[in-house]
C-alpha positions in Angstrom: -26.2 -83.5 3.6 -23.1 -85.5 4.4 -19.9 -84.2 2.9 -18.5 -86.3 0.0 -15.1 -86.0 -1.7 -14.9 -85.6 -5.4 -11.8 -85.3 -7.6 -11.4 -82.9 -10.6 -8.6 -84.0 -12.9 -7.6 -81.4 -15.4 -6.2 -83.3 -18.4 -5.3 -80.6 -20.8 -6.3 -77.1 -21.9 -9.8 -78.2 -22.9 -11.1 -81.1 -20.9 -11.3 -82.4 -17.3 -12.9 -85.3 -15.5 -14.9 -85.1 -12.3 -15.1 -88.4 -10.4 -17.0 -89.7 -7.4 -20.2 -87.7 -7.8 -23.5 -88.8 -6.5 -26.0 -89.9 -9.2 -28.2 -87.0 -8.4 -25.4 -84.5 -8.9 -24.4 -86.2 -12.2 -28.0 -85.8 -13.4 -28.1 -82.2 -12.3 -24.9 -81.3 -14.2 -25.9 -83.2 -17.3 -29.2 -81.3 -17.4 -27.6 -77.9 -16.8 -25.0 -78.3 -19.5 -27.2 -79.7 -22.2 -28.9 -77.3 -24.7 -31.1 -77.8 -27.8 -29.4 -77.6 -31.2 -30.9 -75.1 -33.6 -33.3 -76.8 -35.9 -33.2 -80.1 -33.9 -37.0 -80.6 -34.4 -36.5 -81.2 -38.1 -33.5 -83.5 -37.9 -34.1 -87.2 -38.7 -32.3 -88.5 -35.6 -34.7 -86.5 -33.4 -37.8 -87.4 -35.5 -36.9 -91.1 -35.2 -36.4 -90.9 -31.5 -32.7 -91.7 -31.5 -31.6 -88.3 -30.1 -33.2 -85.8 -27.7 -32.1 -82.8 -29.8 -29.5 -81.6 -27.3 -25.8 -81.0 -27.4 -24.2 -82.2 -24.1 -21.3 -80.4 -22.5 -21.2 -82.6 -19.4 -21.1 -86.4 -20.0 -22.3 -89.2 -17.8 -18.6 -90.2 -17.4 -17.9 -86.9 -15.7 -16.0 -85.6 -18.7 -16.6 -81.8 -19.3 -14.8 -78.6 -20.3 -12.5 -76.8 -18.0 -14.0 -73.4 -18.9 -17.3 -74.5 -17.3 -15.5 -75.3 -14.0 -16.4 -72.0 -12.2 -20.2 -72.8 -12.7 -19.6 -76.5 -11.8 -17.7 -75.6 -8.6 -20.6 -73.5 -7.4 -22.9 -76.5 -7.7 -20.4 -78.8 -6.0 -20.0 -76.4 -3.1 -23.8 -76.1 -2.7 -24.0 -80.0 -2.7 -21.4 -80.2 0.1 -18.6 -81.8 -1.8 -15.0 -81.7 -0.6 -13.2 -81.0 -3.9 -9.7 -82.1 -4.8 -8.1 -80.7 -7.9 -5.4 -82.6 -9.8 -3.9 -80.4 -12.6 -2.0 -82.4 -15.2 -1.3 -79.5 -17.6 2.1 -78.2 -18.4 3.0 -74.9 -16.8 3.3 -71.8 -18.9 4.1 -68.2 -17.9 1.9 -65.3 -19.2 3.7 -62.8 -21.3 4.6 -59.5 -19.5 4.5 -57.3 -22.6 1.6 -54.9 -23.2 0.0 -53.5 -26.4 0.4 -49.8 -26.9 -0.1 -47.4 -29.8 3.6 -47.3 -30.7 4.1 -51.1 -30.6 4.9 -51.1 -34.4 6.0 -47.4 -34.7 9.3 -48.2 -36.4 7.3 -49.9 -39.2 5.0 -46.9 -39.7 1.9 -48.5 -38.0 0.0 -46.9 -35.1 -2.6 -48.9 -33.1 -5.9 -47.3 -32.2 -6.8 -47.0 -28.5 -9.6 -49.5 -28.7 -7.3 -52.0 -30.4 -4.6 -51.8 -27.7 -7.3 -52.0 -25.0 -8.8 -55.2 -26.6 -5.4 -56.8 -26.8 -4.5 -56.0 -23.2 -7.7 -57.5 -21.9 -6.9 -60.7 -23.8 -3.4 -60.7 -22.4 -4.8 -60.4 -18.8 -7.2 -63.3 -19.4 -5.0 -65.7 -21.4 -8.0 -66.9 -23.5 -11.4 -65.7 -24.8 -13.0 -63.6 -27.4 -13.0 -60.1 -28.7 -16.1 -59.2 -30.8 -15.1 -56.3 -33.2 -17.2 -55.0 -36.0 -15.9 -55.5 -39.5 -13.5 -52.7 -40.3 -12.3 -52.4 -36.7 -8.9 -53.7 -37.8 -9.0 -57.2 -36.5 -5.7 -58.0 -38.4 -3.9 -55.4 -36.3 -5.5 -56.7 -33.1 -4.3 -60.2 -34.0 -0.8 -58.9 -35.0 -0.4 -57.0 -31.7 -1.5 -60.0 -29.7 0.7 -62.5 -31.6 3.7 -60.2 -31.5 3.6 -60.0 -27.7 3.4 -63.8 -27.4 6.2 -64.1 -29.9 8.4 -61.7 -27.9 7.9 -64.0 -24.9 9.3 -66.9 -27.0 6.0 -68.5 -27.9 5.2 -69.9 -31.4 1.8 -68.7 -32.6 -0.7 -69.7 -35.3 -3.5 -67.6 -36.6 -6.3 -69.6 -38.3 -8.4 -67.9 -40.9 -11.3 -69.1 -43.1 -9.9 -68.6 -46.6 -6.6 -68.5 -48.6 -7.3 -64.8 -49.4 -7.2 -64.0 -45.7 -4.0 -66.0 -45.2 -2.0 -63.7 -47.5 -3.8 -60.6 -46.2 -3.1 -61.4 -42.6 0.5 -62.6 -43.2 1.2 -59.4 -45.1 0.0 -57.4 -42.2 2.2 -59.3 -39.8 5.2 -58.7 -42.1 4.4 -55.0 -42.4 4.6 -55.0 -38.5 8.1 -56.5 -38.7 7.0 -60.0 -37.6 8.5 -63.3 -38.7 5.4 -64.6 -40.4 4.7 -67.5 -42.8 1.8 -68.9 -44.7 0.4 -72.4 -44.5 -2.1 -72.7 -47.4 -2.2 -74.2 -50.8 1.3 -74.3 -52.3 3.0 -72.5 -49.4 4.0 -74.5 -46.3 6.1 -72.0 -44.3 5.8 -73.7 -40.9 9.2 -72.7 -39.4 8.3 -69.1 -38.8 7.6 -67.6 -35.4 4.1 -66.8 -36.5 2.2 -68.9 -39.0 -1.1 -67.9 -40.7 -3.1 -70.9 -42.0 -6.5 -72.0 -43.2 -8.3 -74.7 -41.3 -8.8 -76.4 -44.6 -5.1 -76.9 -45.0 -4.5 -77.8 -41.4 -7.1 -80.6 -41.6 -4.8 -82.5 -43.9 -1.9 -82.3 -41.4 -3.6 -81.7 -38.0 -0.6 -82.7 -35.9 0.9 -79.3 -36.8 -1.3 -77.8 -34.1 0.9 -79.4 -31.4 3.8 -77.2 -32.5 2.2 -74.0 -31.2 1.8 -72.4 -27.8 -0.9 -69.9 -28.8 -3.6 -69.7 -31.4 -5.9 -67.0 -32.7 -9.0 -68.1 -34.6 -10.0 -65.2 -36.9 -13.7 -65.1 -37.8 -14.1 -67.5 -34.8 -17.8 -68.1 -35.2 -16.7 -70.9 -37.5 -15.5 -73.0 -34.5 -18.9 -74.7 -34.4 -17.8 -76.6 -37.5 -16.5 -80.0 -36.8 -13.1 -79.8 -38.5 -11.9 -76.6 -36.7 -13.5 -77.9 -33.5 -11.3 -81.1 -33.7 -8.2 -79.0 -34.5 -8.4 -77.0 -31.3 -9.9 -79.7 -28.9 -8.0 -82.8 -30.0 -4.8 -81.9 -32.0 -4.4 -78.5 -30.2 -5.7 -79.5 -26.8 -2.3 -78.7 -25.1 -2.2 -75.1 -26.4 -2.5 -72.9 -23.3 -3.2 -69.5 -24.9 -6.3 -69.6 -27.1 -8.2 -66.6 -28.6 -11.0 -65.8 -30.9 -11.6 -62.6 -32.8 -14.7 -62.1 -34.9 -17.2 -59.6 -36.1 -20.2 -61.6 -35.0 -21.1 -64.1 -32.4 -23.7 -66.7 -33.3 -27.2 -66.5 -31.7 -28.0 -70.2 -31.0 -27.2 -71.1 -27.5 -25.5 -74.4 -28.4 -23.1 -72.5 -30.7 -22.3 -70.0 -28.0 -21.5 -72.7 -25.5 -19.3 -74.5 -28.0 -17.3 -71.3 -28.5 -17.0 -70.7 -24.8 -16.0 -74.3 -24.0 -13.2 -74.4 -26.5 -11.8 -70.8 -26.4 -13.4 -68.9 -23.6 -16.0 -66.1 -22.9 -16.4 -62.8 -24.6 -14.2 -60.2 -22.8 -15.0 -57.1 -25.0 -17.3 -56.0 -27.7 -16.5 -53.2 -30.2 -19.8 -52.8 -32.1 -19.9 -51.4 -35.6 -22.4 -48.7 -34.4 -19.7 -47.4 -32.0 -17.0 -47.5 -34.7 -19.3 -45.6 -37.1 -20.2 -43.0 -34.5 -16.6 -42.4 -33.6 -15.5 -42.1 -37.2 -13.7 -45.4 -37.6 -16.1 -46.9 -40.1 -18.3 -45.6 -43.0 -21.9 -44.8 -42.3 -24.4 -47.3 -43.5 -27.8 -46.9 -45.1 -29.8 -50.1 -46.0 -32.4 -49.9 -48.8 -34.7 -52.9 -49.0 -35.9 -53.8 -52.5 -38.7 -56.3 -52.9 -39.0 -57.8 -56.4 -42.7 -58.6 -56.9 -43.3 -61.6 -59.2 -46.5 -62.9 -60.5 -46.0 -66.2 -58.7 -48.2 -66.8 -55.6 -46.9 -68.0 -52.2 -49.0 -71.2 -52.6 -47.0 -72.1 -55.7 -44.1 -73.2 -53.5 -44.6 -76.0 -50.9 -41.3 -75.4 -49.2 -38.3 -73.1 -49.0 -36.2 -75.2 -51.4 -38.7 -74.8 -54.3 -39.1 -71.1 -53.6 -35.4 -70.5 -53.5 -34.9 -72.4 -56.8 -37.6 -70.2 -58.5 -35.9 -67.1 -57.2 -32.5 -68.1 -58.4 -33.6 -69.2 -61.9 -36.4 -67.0 -63.0 -35.1 -65.2 -66.0 -37.4 -62.2 -65.8 -36.5 -61.6 -62.2 -32.8 -61.8 -63.0 -33.3 -59.3 -65.8 -34.8 -56.9 -63.2 -32.0 -57.5 -60.8 -29.3 -57.0 -63.5 -30.9 -53.6 -64.5 -31.0 -52.7 -60.8 -27.3 -53.5 -60.3 -26.3 -51.4 -63.3 -28.5 -48.5 -62.1 -26.9 -48.6 -58.6 -23.4 -48.7 -59.9 -24.2 -45.7 -62.2 -25.5 -43.8 -59.2 -23.1 -44.8 -56.4 -20.0 -46.2 -58.1 -18.0 -49.4 -57.3 -20.5 -52.1 -56.5 -20.1 -55.6 -54.9 -23.0 -58.0 -55.4 -23.3 -61.1 -53.2 -25.3 -64.1 -54.4 -26.3 -67.5 -53.0 -25.5 -69.7 -56.0 -22.9 -70.1 -58.8 -25.7 -70.5 -61.3 -27.3 -67.2 -60.3 -23.9 -65.4 -60.4 -23.0 -66.8 -63.8 -26.3 -65.7 -65.3 -26.1 -62.2 -63.9 -22.5 -61.8 -65.1 -23.6 -62.6 -68.7 -26.3 -60.0 -68.4 -24.1 -57.2 -67.2 -21.4 -55.9 -69.5 -17.9 -55.7 -68.0 -18.9 -57.4 -64.8 -16.9 -60.2 -63.2 -18.2 -63.2 -61.3 -16.0 -64.8 -58.6 -16.6 -68.0 -56.7 -14.6 -70.9 -55.1 -13.1 -72.0 -58.4 -11.3 -68.7 -59.0 -7.7 -68.8 -57.6 -6.5 -66.4 -55.0 -4.5 -64.2 -57.5 -7.5 -63.8 -59.8 -9.7 -62.7 -56.9 -7.0 -60.3 -55.6 -6.6 -58.7 -59.1 -10.3 -58.1 -59.2 -10.5 -56.6 -55.7 -7.5 -54.3 -56.5 -9.5 -52.7 -59.3 -11.5 -51.0 -56.6 -8.5 -48.9 -55.7 -8.2 -47.1 -59.0 -11.7 -47.3 -60.7 -15.1 -46.1 -59.9 -17.3 -48.3 -62.1 -16.4 -51.9 -60.9 -19.1 -54.4 -60.7 -18.1 -57.7 -59.0 -20.6 -60.5 -58.4 -19.4 -63.0 -55.9 -20.9 -65.9 -53.8 -21.5 -65.2 -50.1 -19.2 -68.2 -49.5 -16.0 -66.4 -50.6 -16.8 -62.7 -50.1 -19.3 -62.2 -47.2 -16.5 -62.6 -44.6 -13.0 -61.4 -44.3 -12.1 -59.6 -47.5 -10.8 -56.1 -47.3 -11.9 -53.7 -50.0 -12.0 -50.0 -49.0 -13.7 -48.4 -52.0 -17.0 -50.3 -52.2 -19.6 -47.6 -52.5 -22.6 -49.8 -53.1 -23.1 -53.3 -51.7 -26.0 -55.5 -52.9 -27.2 -58.6 -51.0 -29.4 -60.9 -53.1 -31.8 -63.1 -51.1 -29.3 -63.5 -48.3 -31.3 -65.7 -46.0 -31.9 -65.5 -42.2 -28.5 -66.1 -40.7 -27.4 -63.4 -38.2 -23.7 -64.0 -38.9 -24.2 -63.8 -42.7 -26.3 -60.6 -42.5 -24.0 -58.6 -40.3 -20.8 -59.9 -41.8 -22.0 -59.1 -45.3 -22.9 -55.5 -44.5 -19.4 -55.2 -43.0 -17.9 -55.7 -46.5 -18.9 -52.1 -47.2 -18.1 -50.3 -44.0 -14.4 -49.6 -44.5 -13.4 -46.0 -45.0 -11.4 -44.5 -47.9 -10.1 -41.1 -48.7 -13.1 -40.4 -50.9 -15.6 -42.5 -49.0 -17.4 -42.0 -45.7 -20.7 -43.9 -46.4 -21.9 -47.0 -48.1 -25.3 -47.8 -49.7 -26.5 -51.3 -49.0 -29.3 -52.8 -51.1 -31.1 -55.8 -49.6 -33.0 -57.6 -52.4 -35.7 -60.1 -51.6 -39.0 -61.5 -53.1 -42.6 -61.0 -52.2 -42.9 -64.7 -51.4 -43.4 -66.5 -48.1 -39.9 -67.5 -47.1 -38.1 -64.6 -48.7 -40.3 -62.1 -46.8 -39.9 -64.0 -43.6 -36.1 -64.1 -43.9 -36.0 -60.3 -44.6 -37.9 -59.7 -41.4 -35.2 -61.6 -39.6 -32.5 -59.6 -41.3 -34.3 -56.4 -40.5 -34.2 -57.3 -36.8 -30.4 -57.8 -37.0 -29.9 -54.5 -38.8 -32.0 -52.7 -36.2 -30.0 -54.4 -33.4 -26.7 -53.3 -35.1 -28.0 -49.7 -35.3 -28.1 -49.6 -39.1 -30.8 -47.3 -40.5 -33.2 -49.1 -42.9 -35.3 -47.2 -45.4 -38.8 -48.1 -46.4 -38.9 -51.0 -49.0 -38.8 -50.1 -52.7 -41.1 -52.3 -54.7 -40.3 -53.4 -58.3 -42.7 -55.4 -60.3 -41.6 -58.1 -62.8 -43.3 -57.2 -66.1 
């Protein structure tokens, strides 16, 4: 094949353009970097024939992501191209500092070996992911990483999914002696060396992303959402140092490629199983409880109708309320996660002295409730998965109850992680996974069981409770 010249123009820290490709090469690259979106078959655009169900990471124009260039170059070399590279990015120097256990010694904080190892890998690479099980101390990993970039003169932003996590993360940074500010709700402390923000606040003023040289996305599986994707690929496209830290990496291939294209590959995994085995996290035992109703599977034509029945059936809720009280009596402090506000409010009314939290509760109110776990042993908090399945830090949860929690890998593993933190009087957590003896509920539990097995969490035989 005759050699042909092509030009790769790197525009910024996200995108590049490849020009002067043969039509056959363009077609080959389009095909290689196009993957089906999860659930595409059920989407109206696919059903109407307006979309092929795929997310494309290489466009007909030659536009693609710089983090796919190593794979693309292999193909271009095989196809006998003479490649010219034009790099239009600004030049930045990597920090020379290293993470070590005594990095924050003067502030009374000591880093664990796996934390310093993870940070140093990210420093070497300049971008990419660390997957660390809930309770691994991701806030300290982020603090160590941000501090080293700050010492090199770079301004950093850590993006978190909730206002609760803004305060929690910023507090950790301050404990470590860092000049940290919050950008969330009423606080707009943008002039600090290190800023911790929610993506929800940034979407109202996205140009702020251009002020920073380095970002960390905490709980970075959320990057597949359009708002945060736009923040780091449009408004933050010039940011050279980009990192993701999360407890879970999504399963769908399209989501994985989105994360790789915008931040980078996974460089290290610190599984919860390893953390438990090495004494860094509480041991986990998962007890499935199936609530057997008199309804038949054929009574519900689809998942939505079955879910509505599960959430609203008063007799079923009575059984669950009694179960929650029994588990709290046996194990102590209990956190209950529910799918809907309606279900949470009903359970709260049924259980004396319980508290229900959801998105409408302000940050101070939620923190006050979480702080009760430090001193008491009989706390029952009911909360929606939306506010409590990810990120919150409560050490003394002795029993965690997940009610009809669906089939999401991220939700299942993140939710269990709410209970794995150690405390002086806690080295294990009892997790109760409640579901129904109905078609979709049983199917979703089977999916969760696979995720639990994969994570190395022991699962007991299901306990059956009949609705009278």
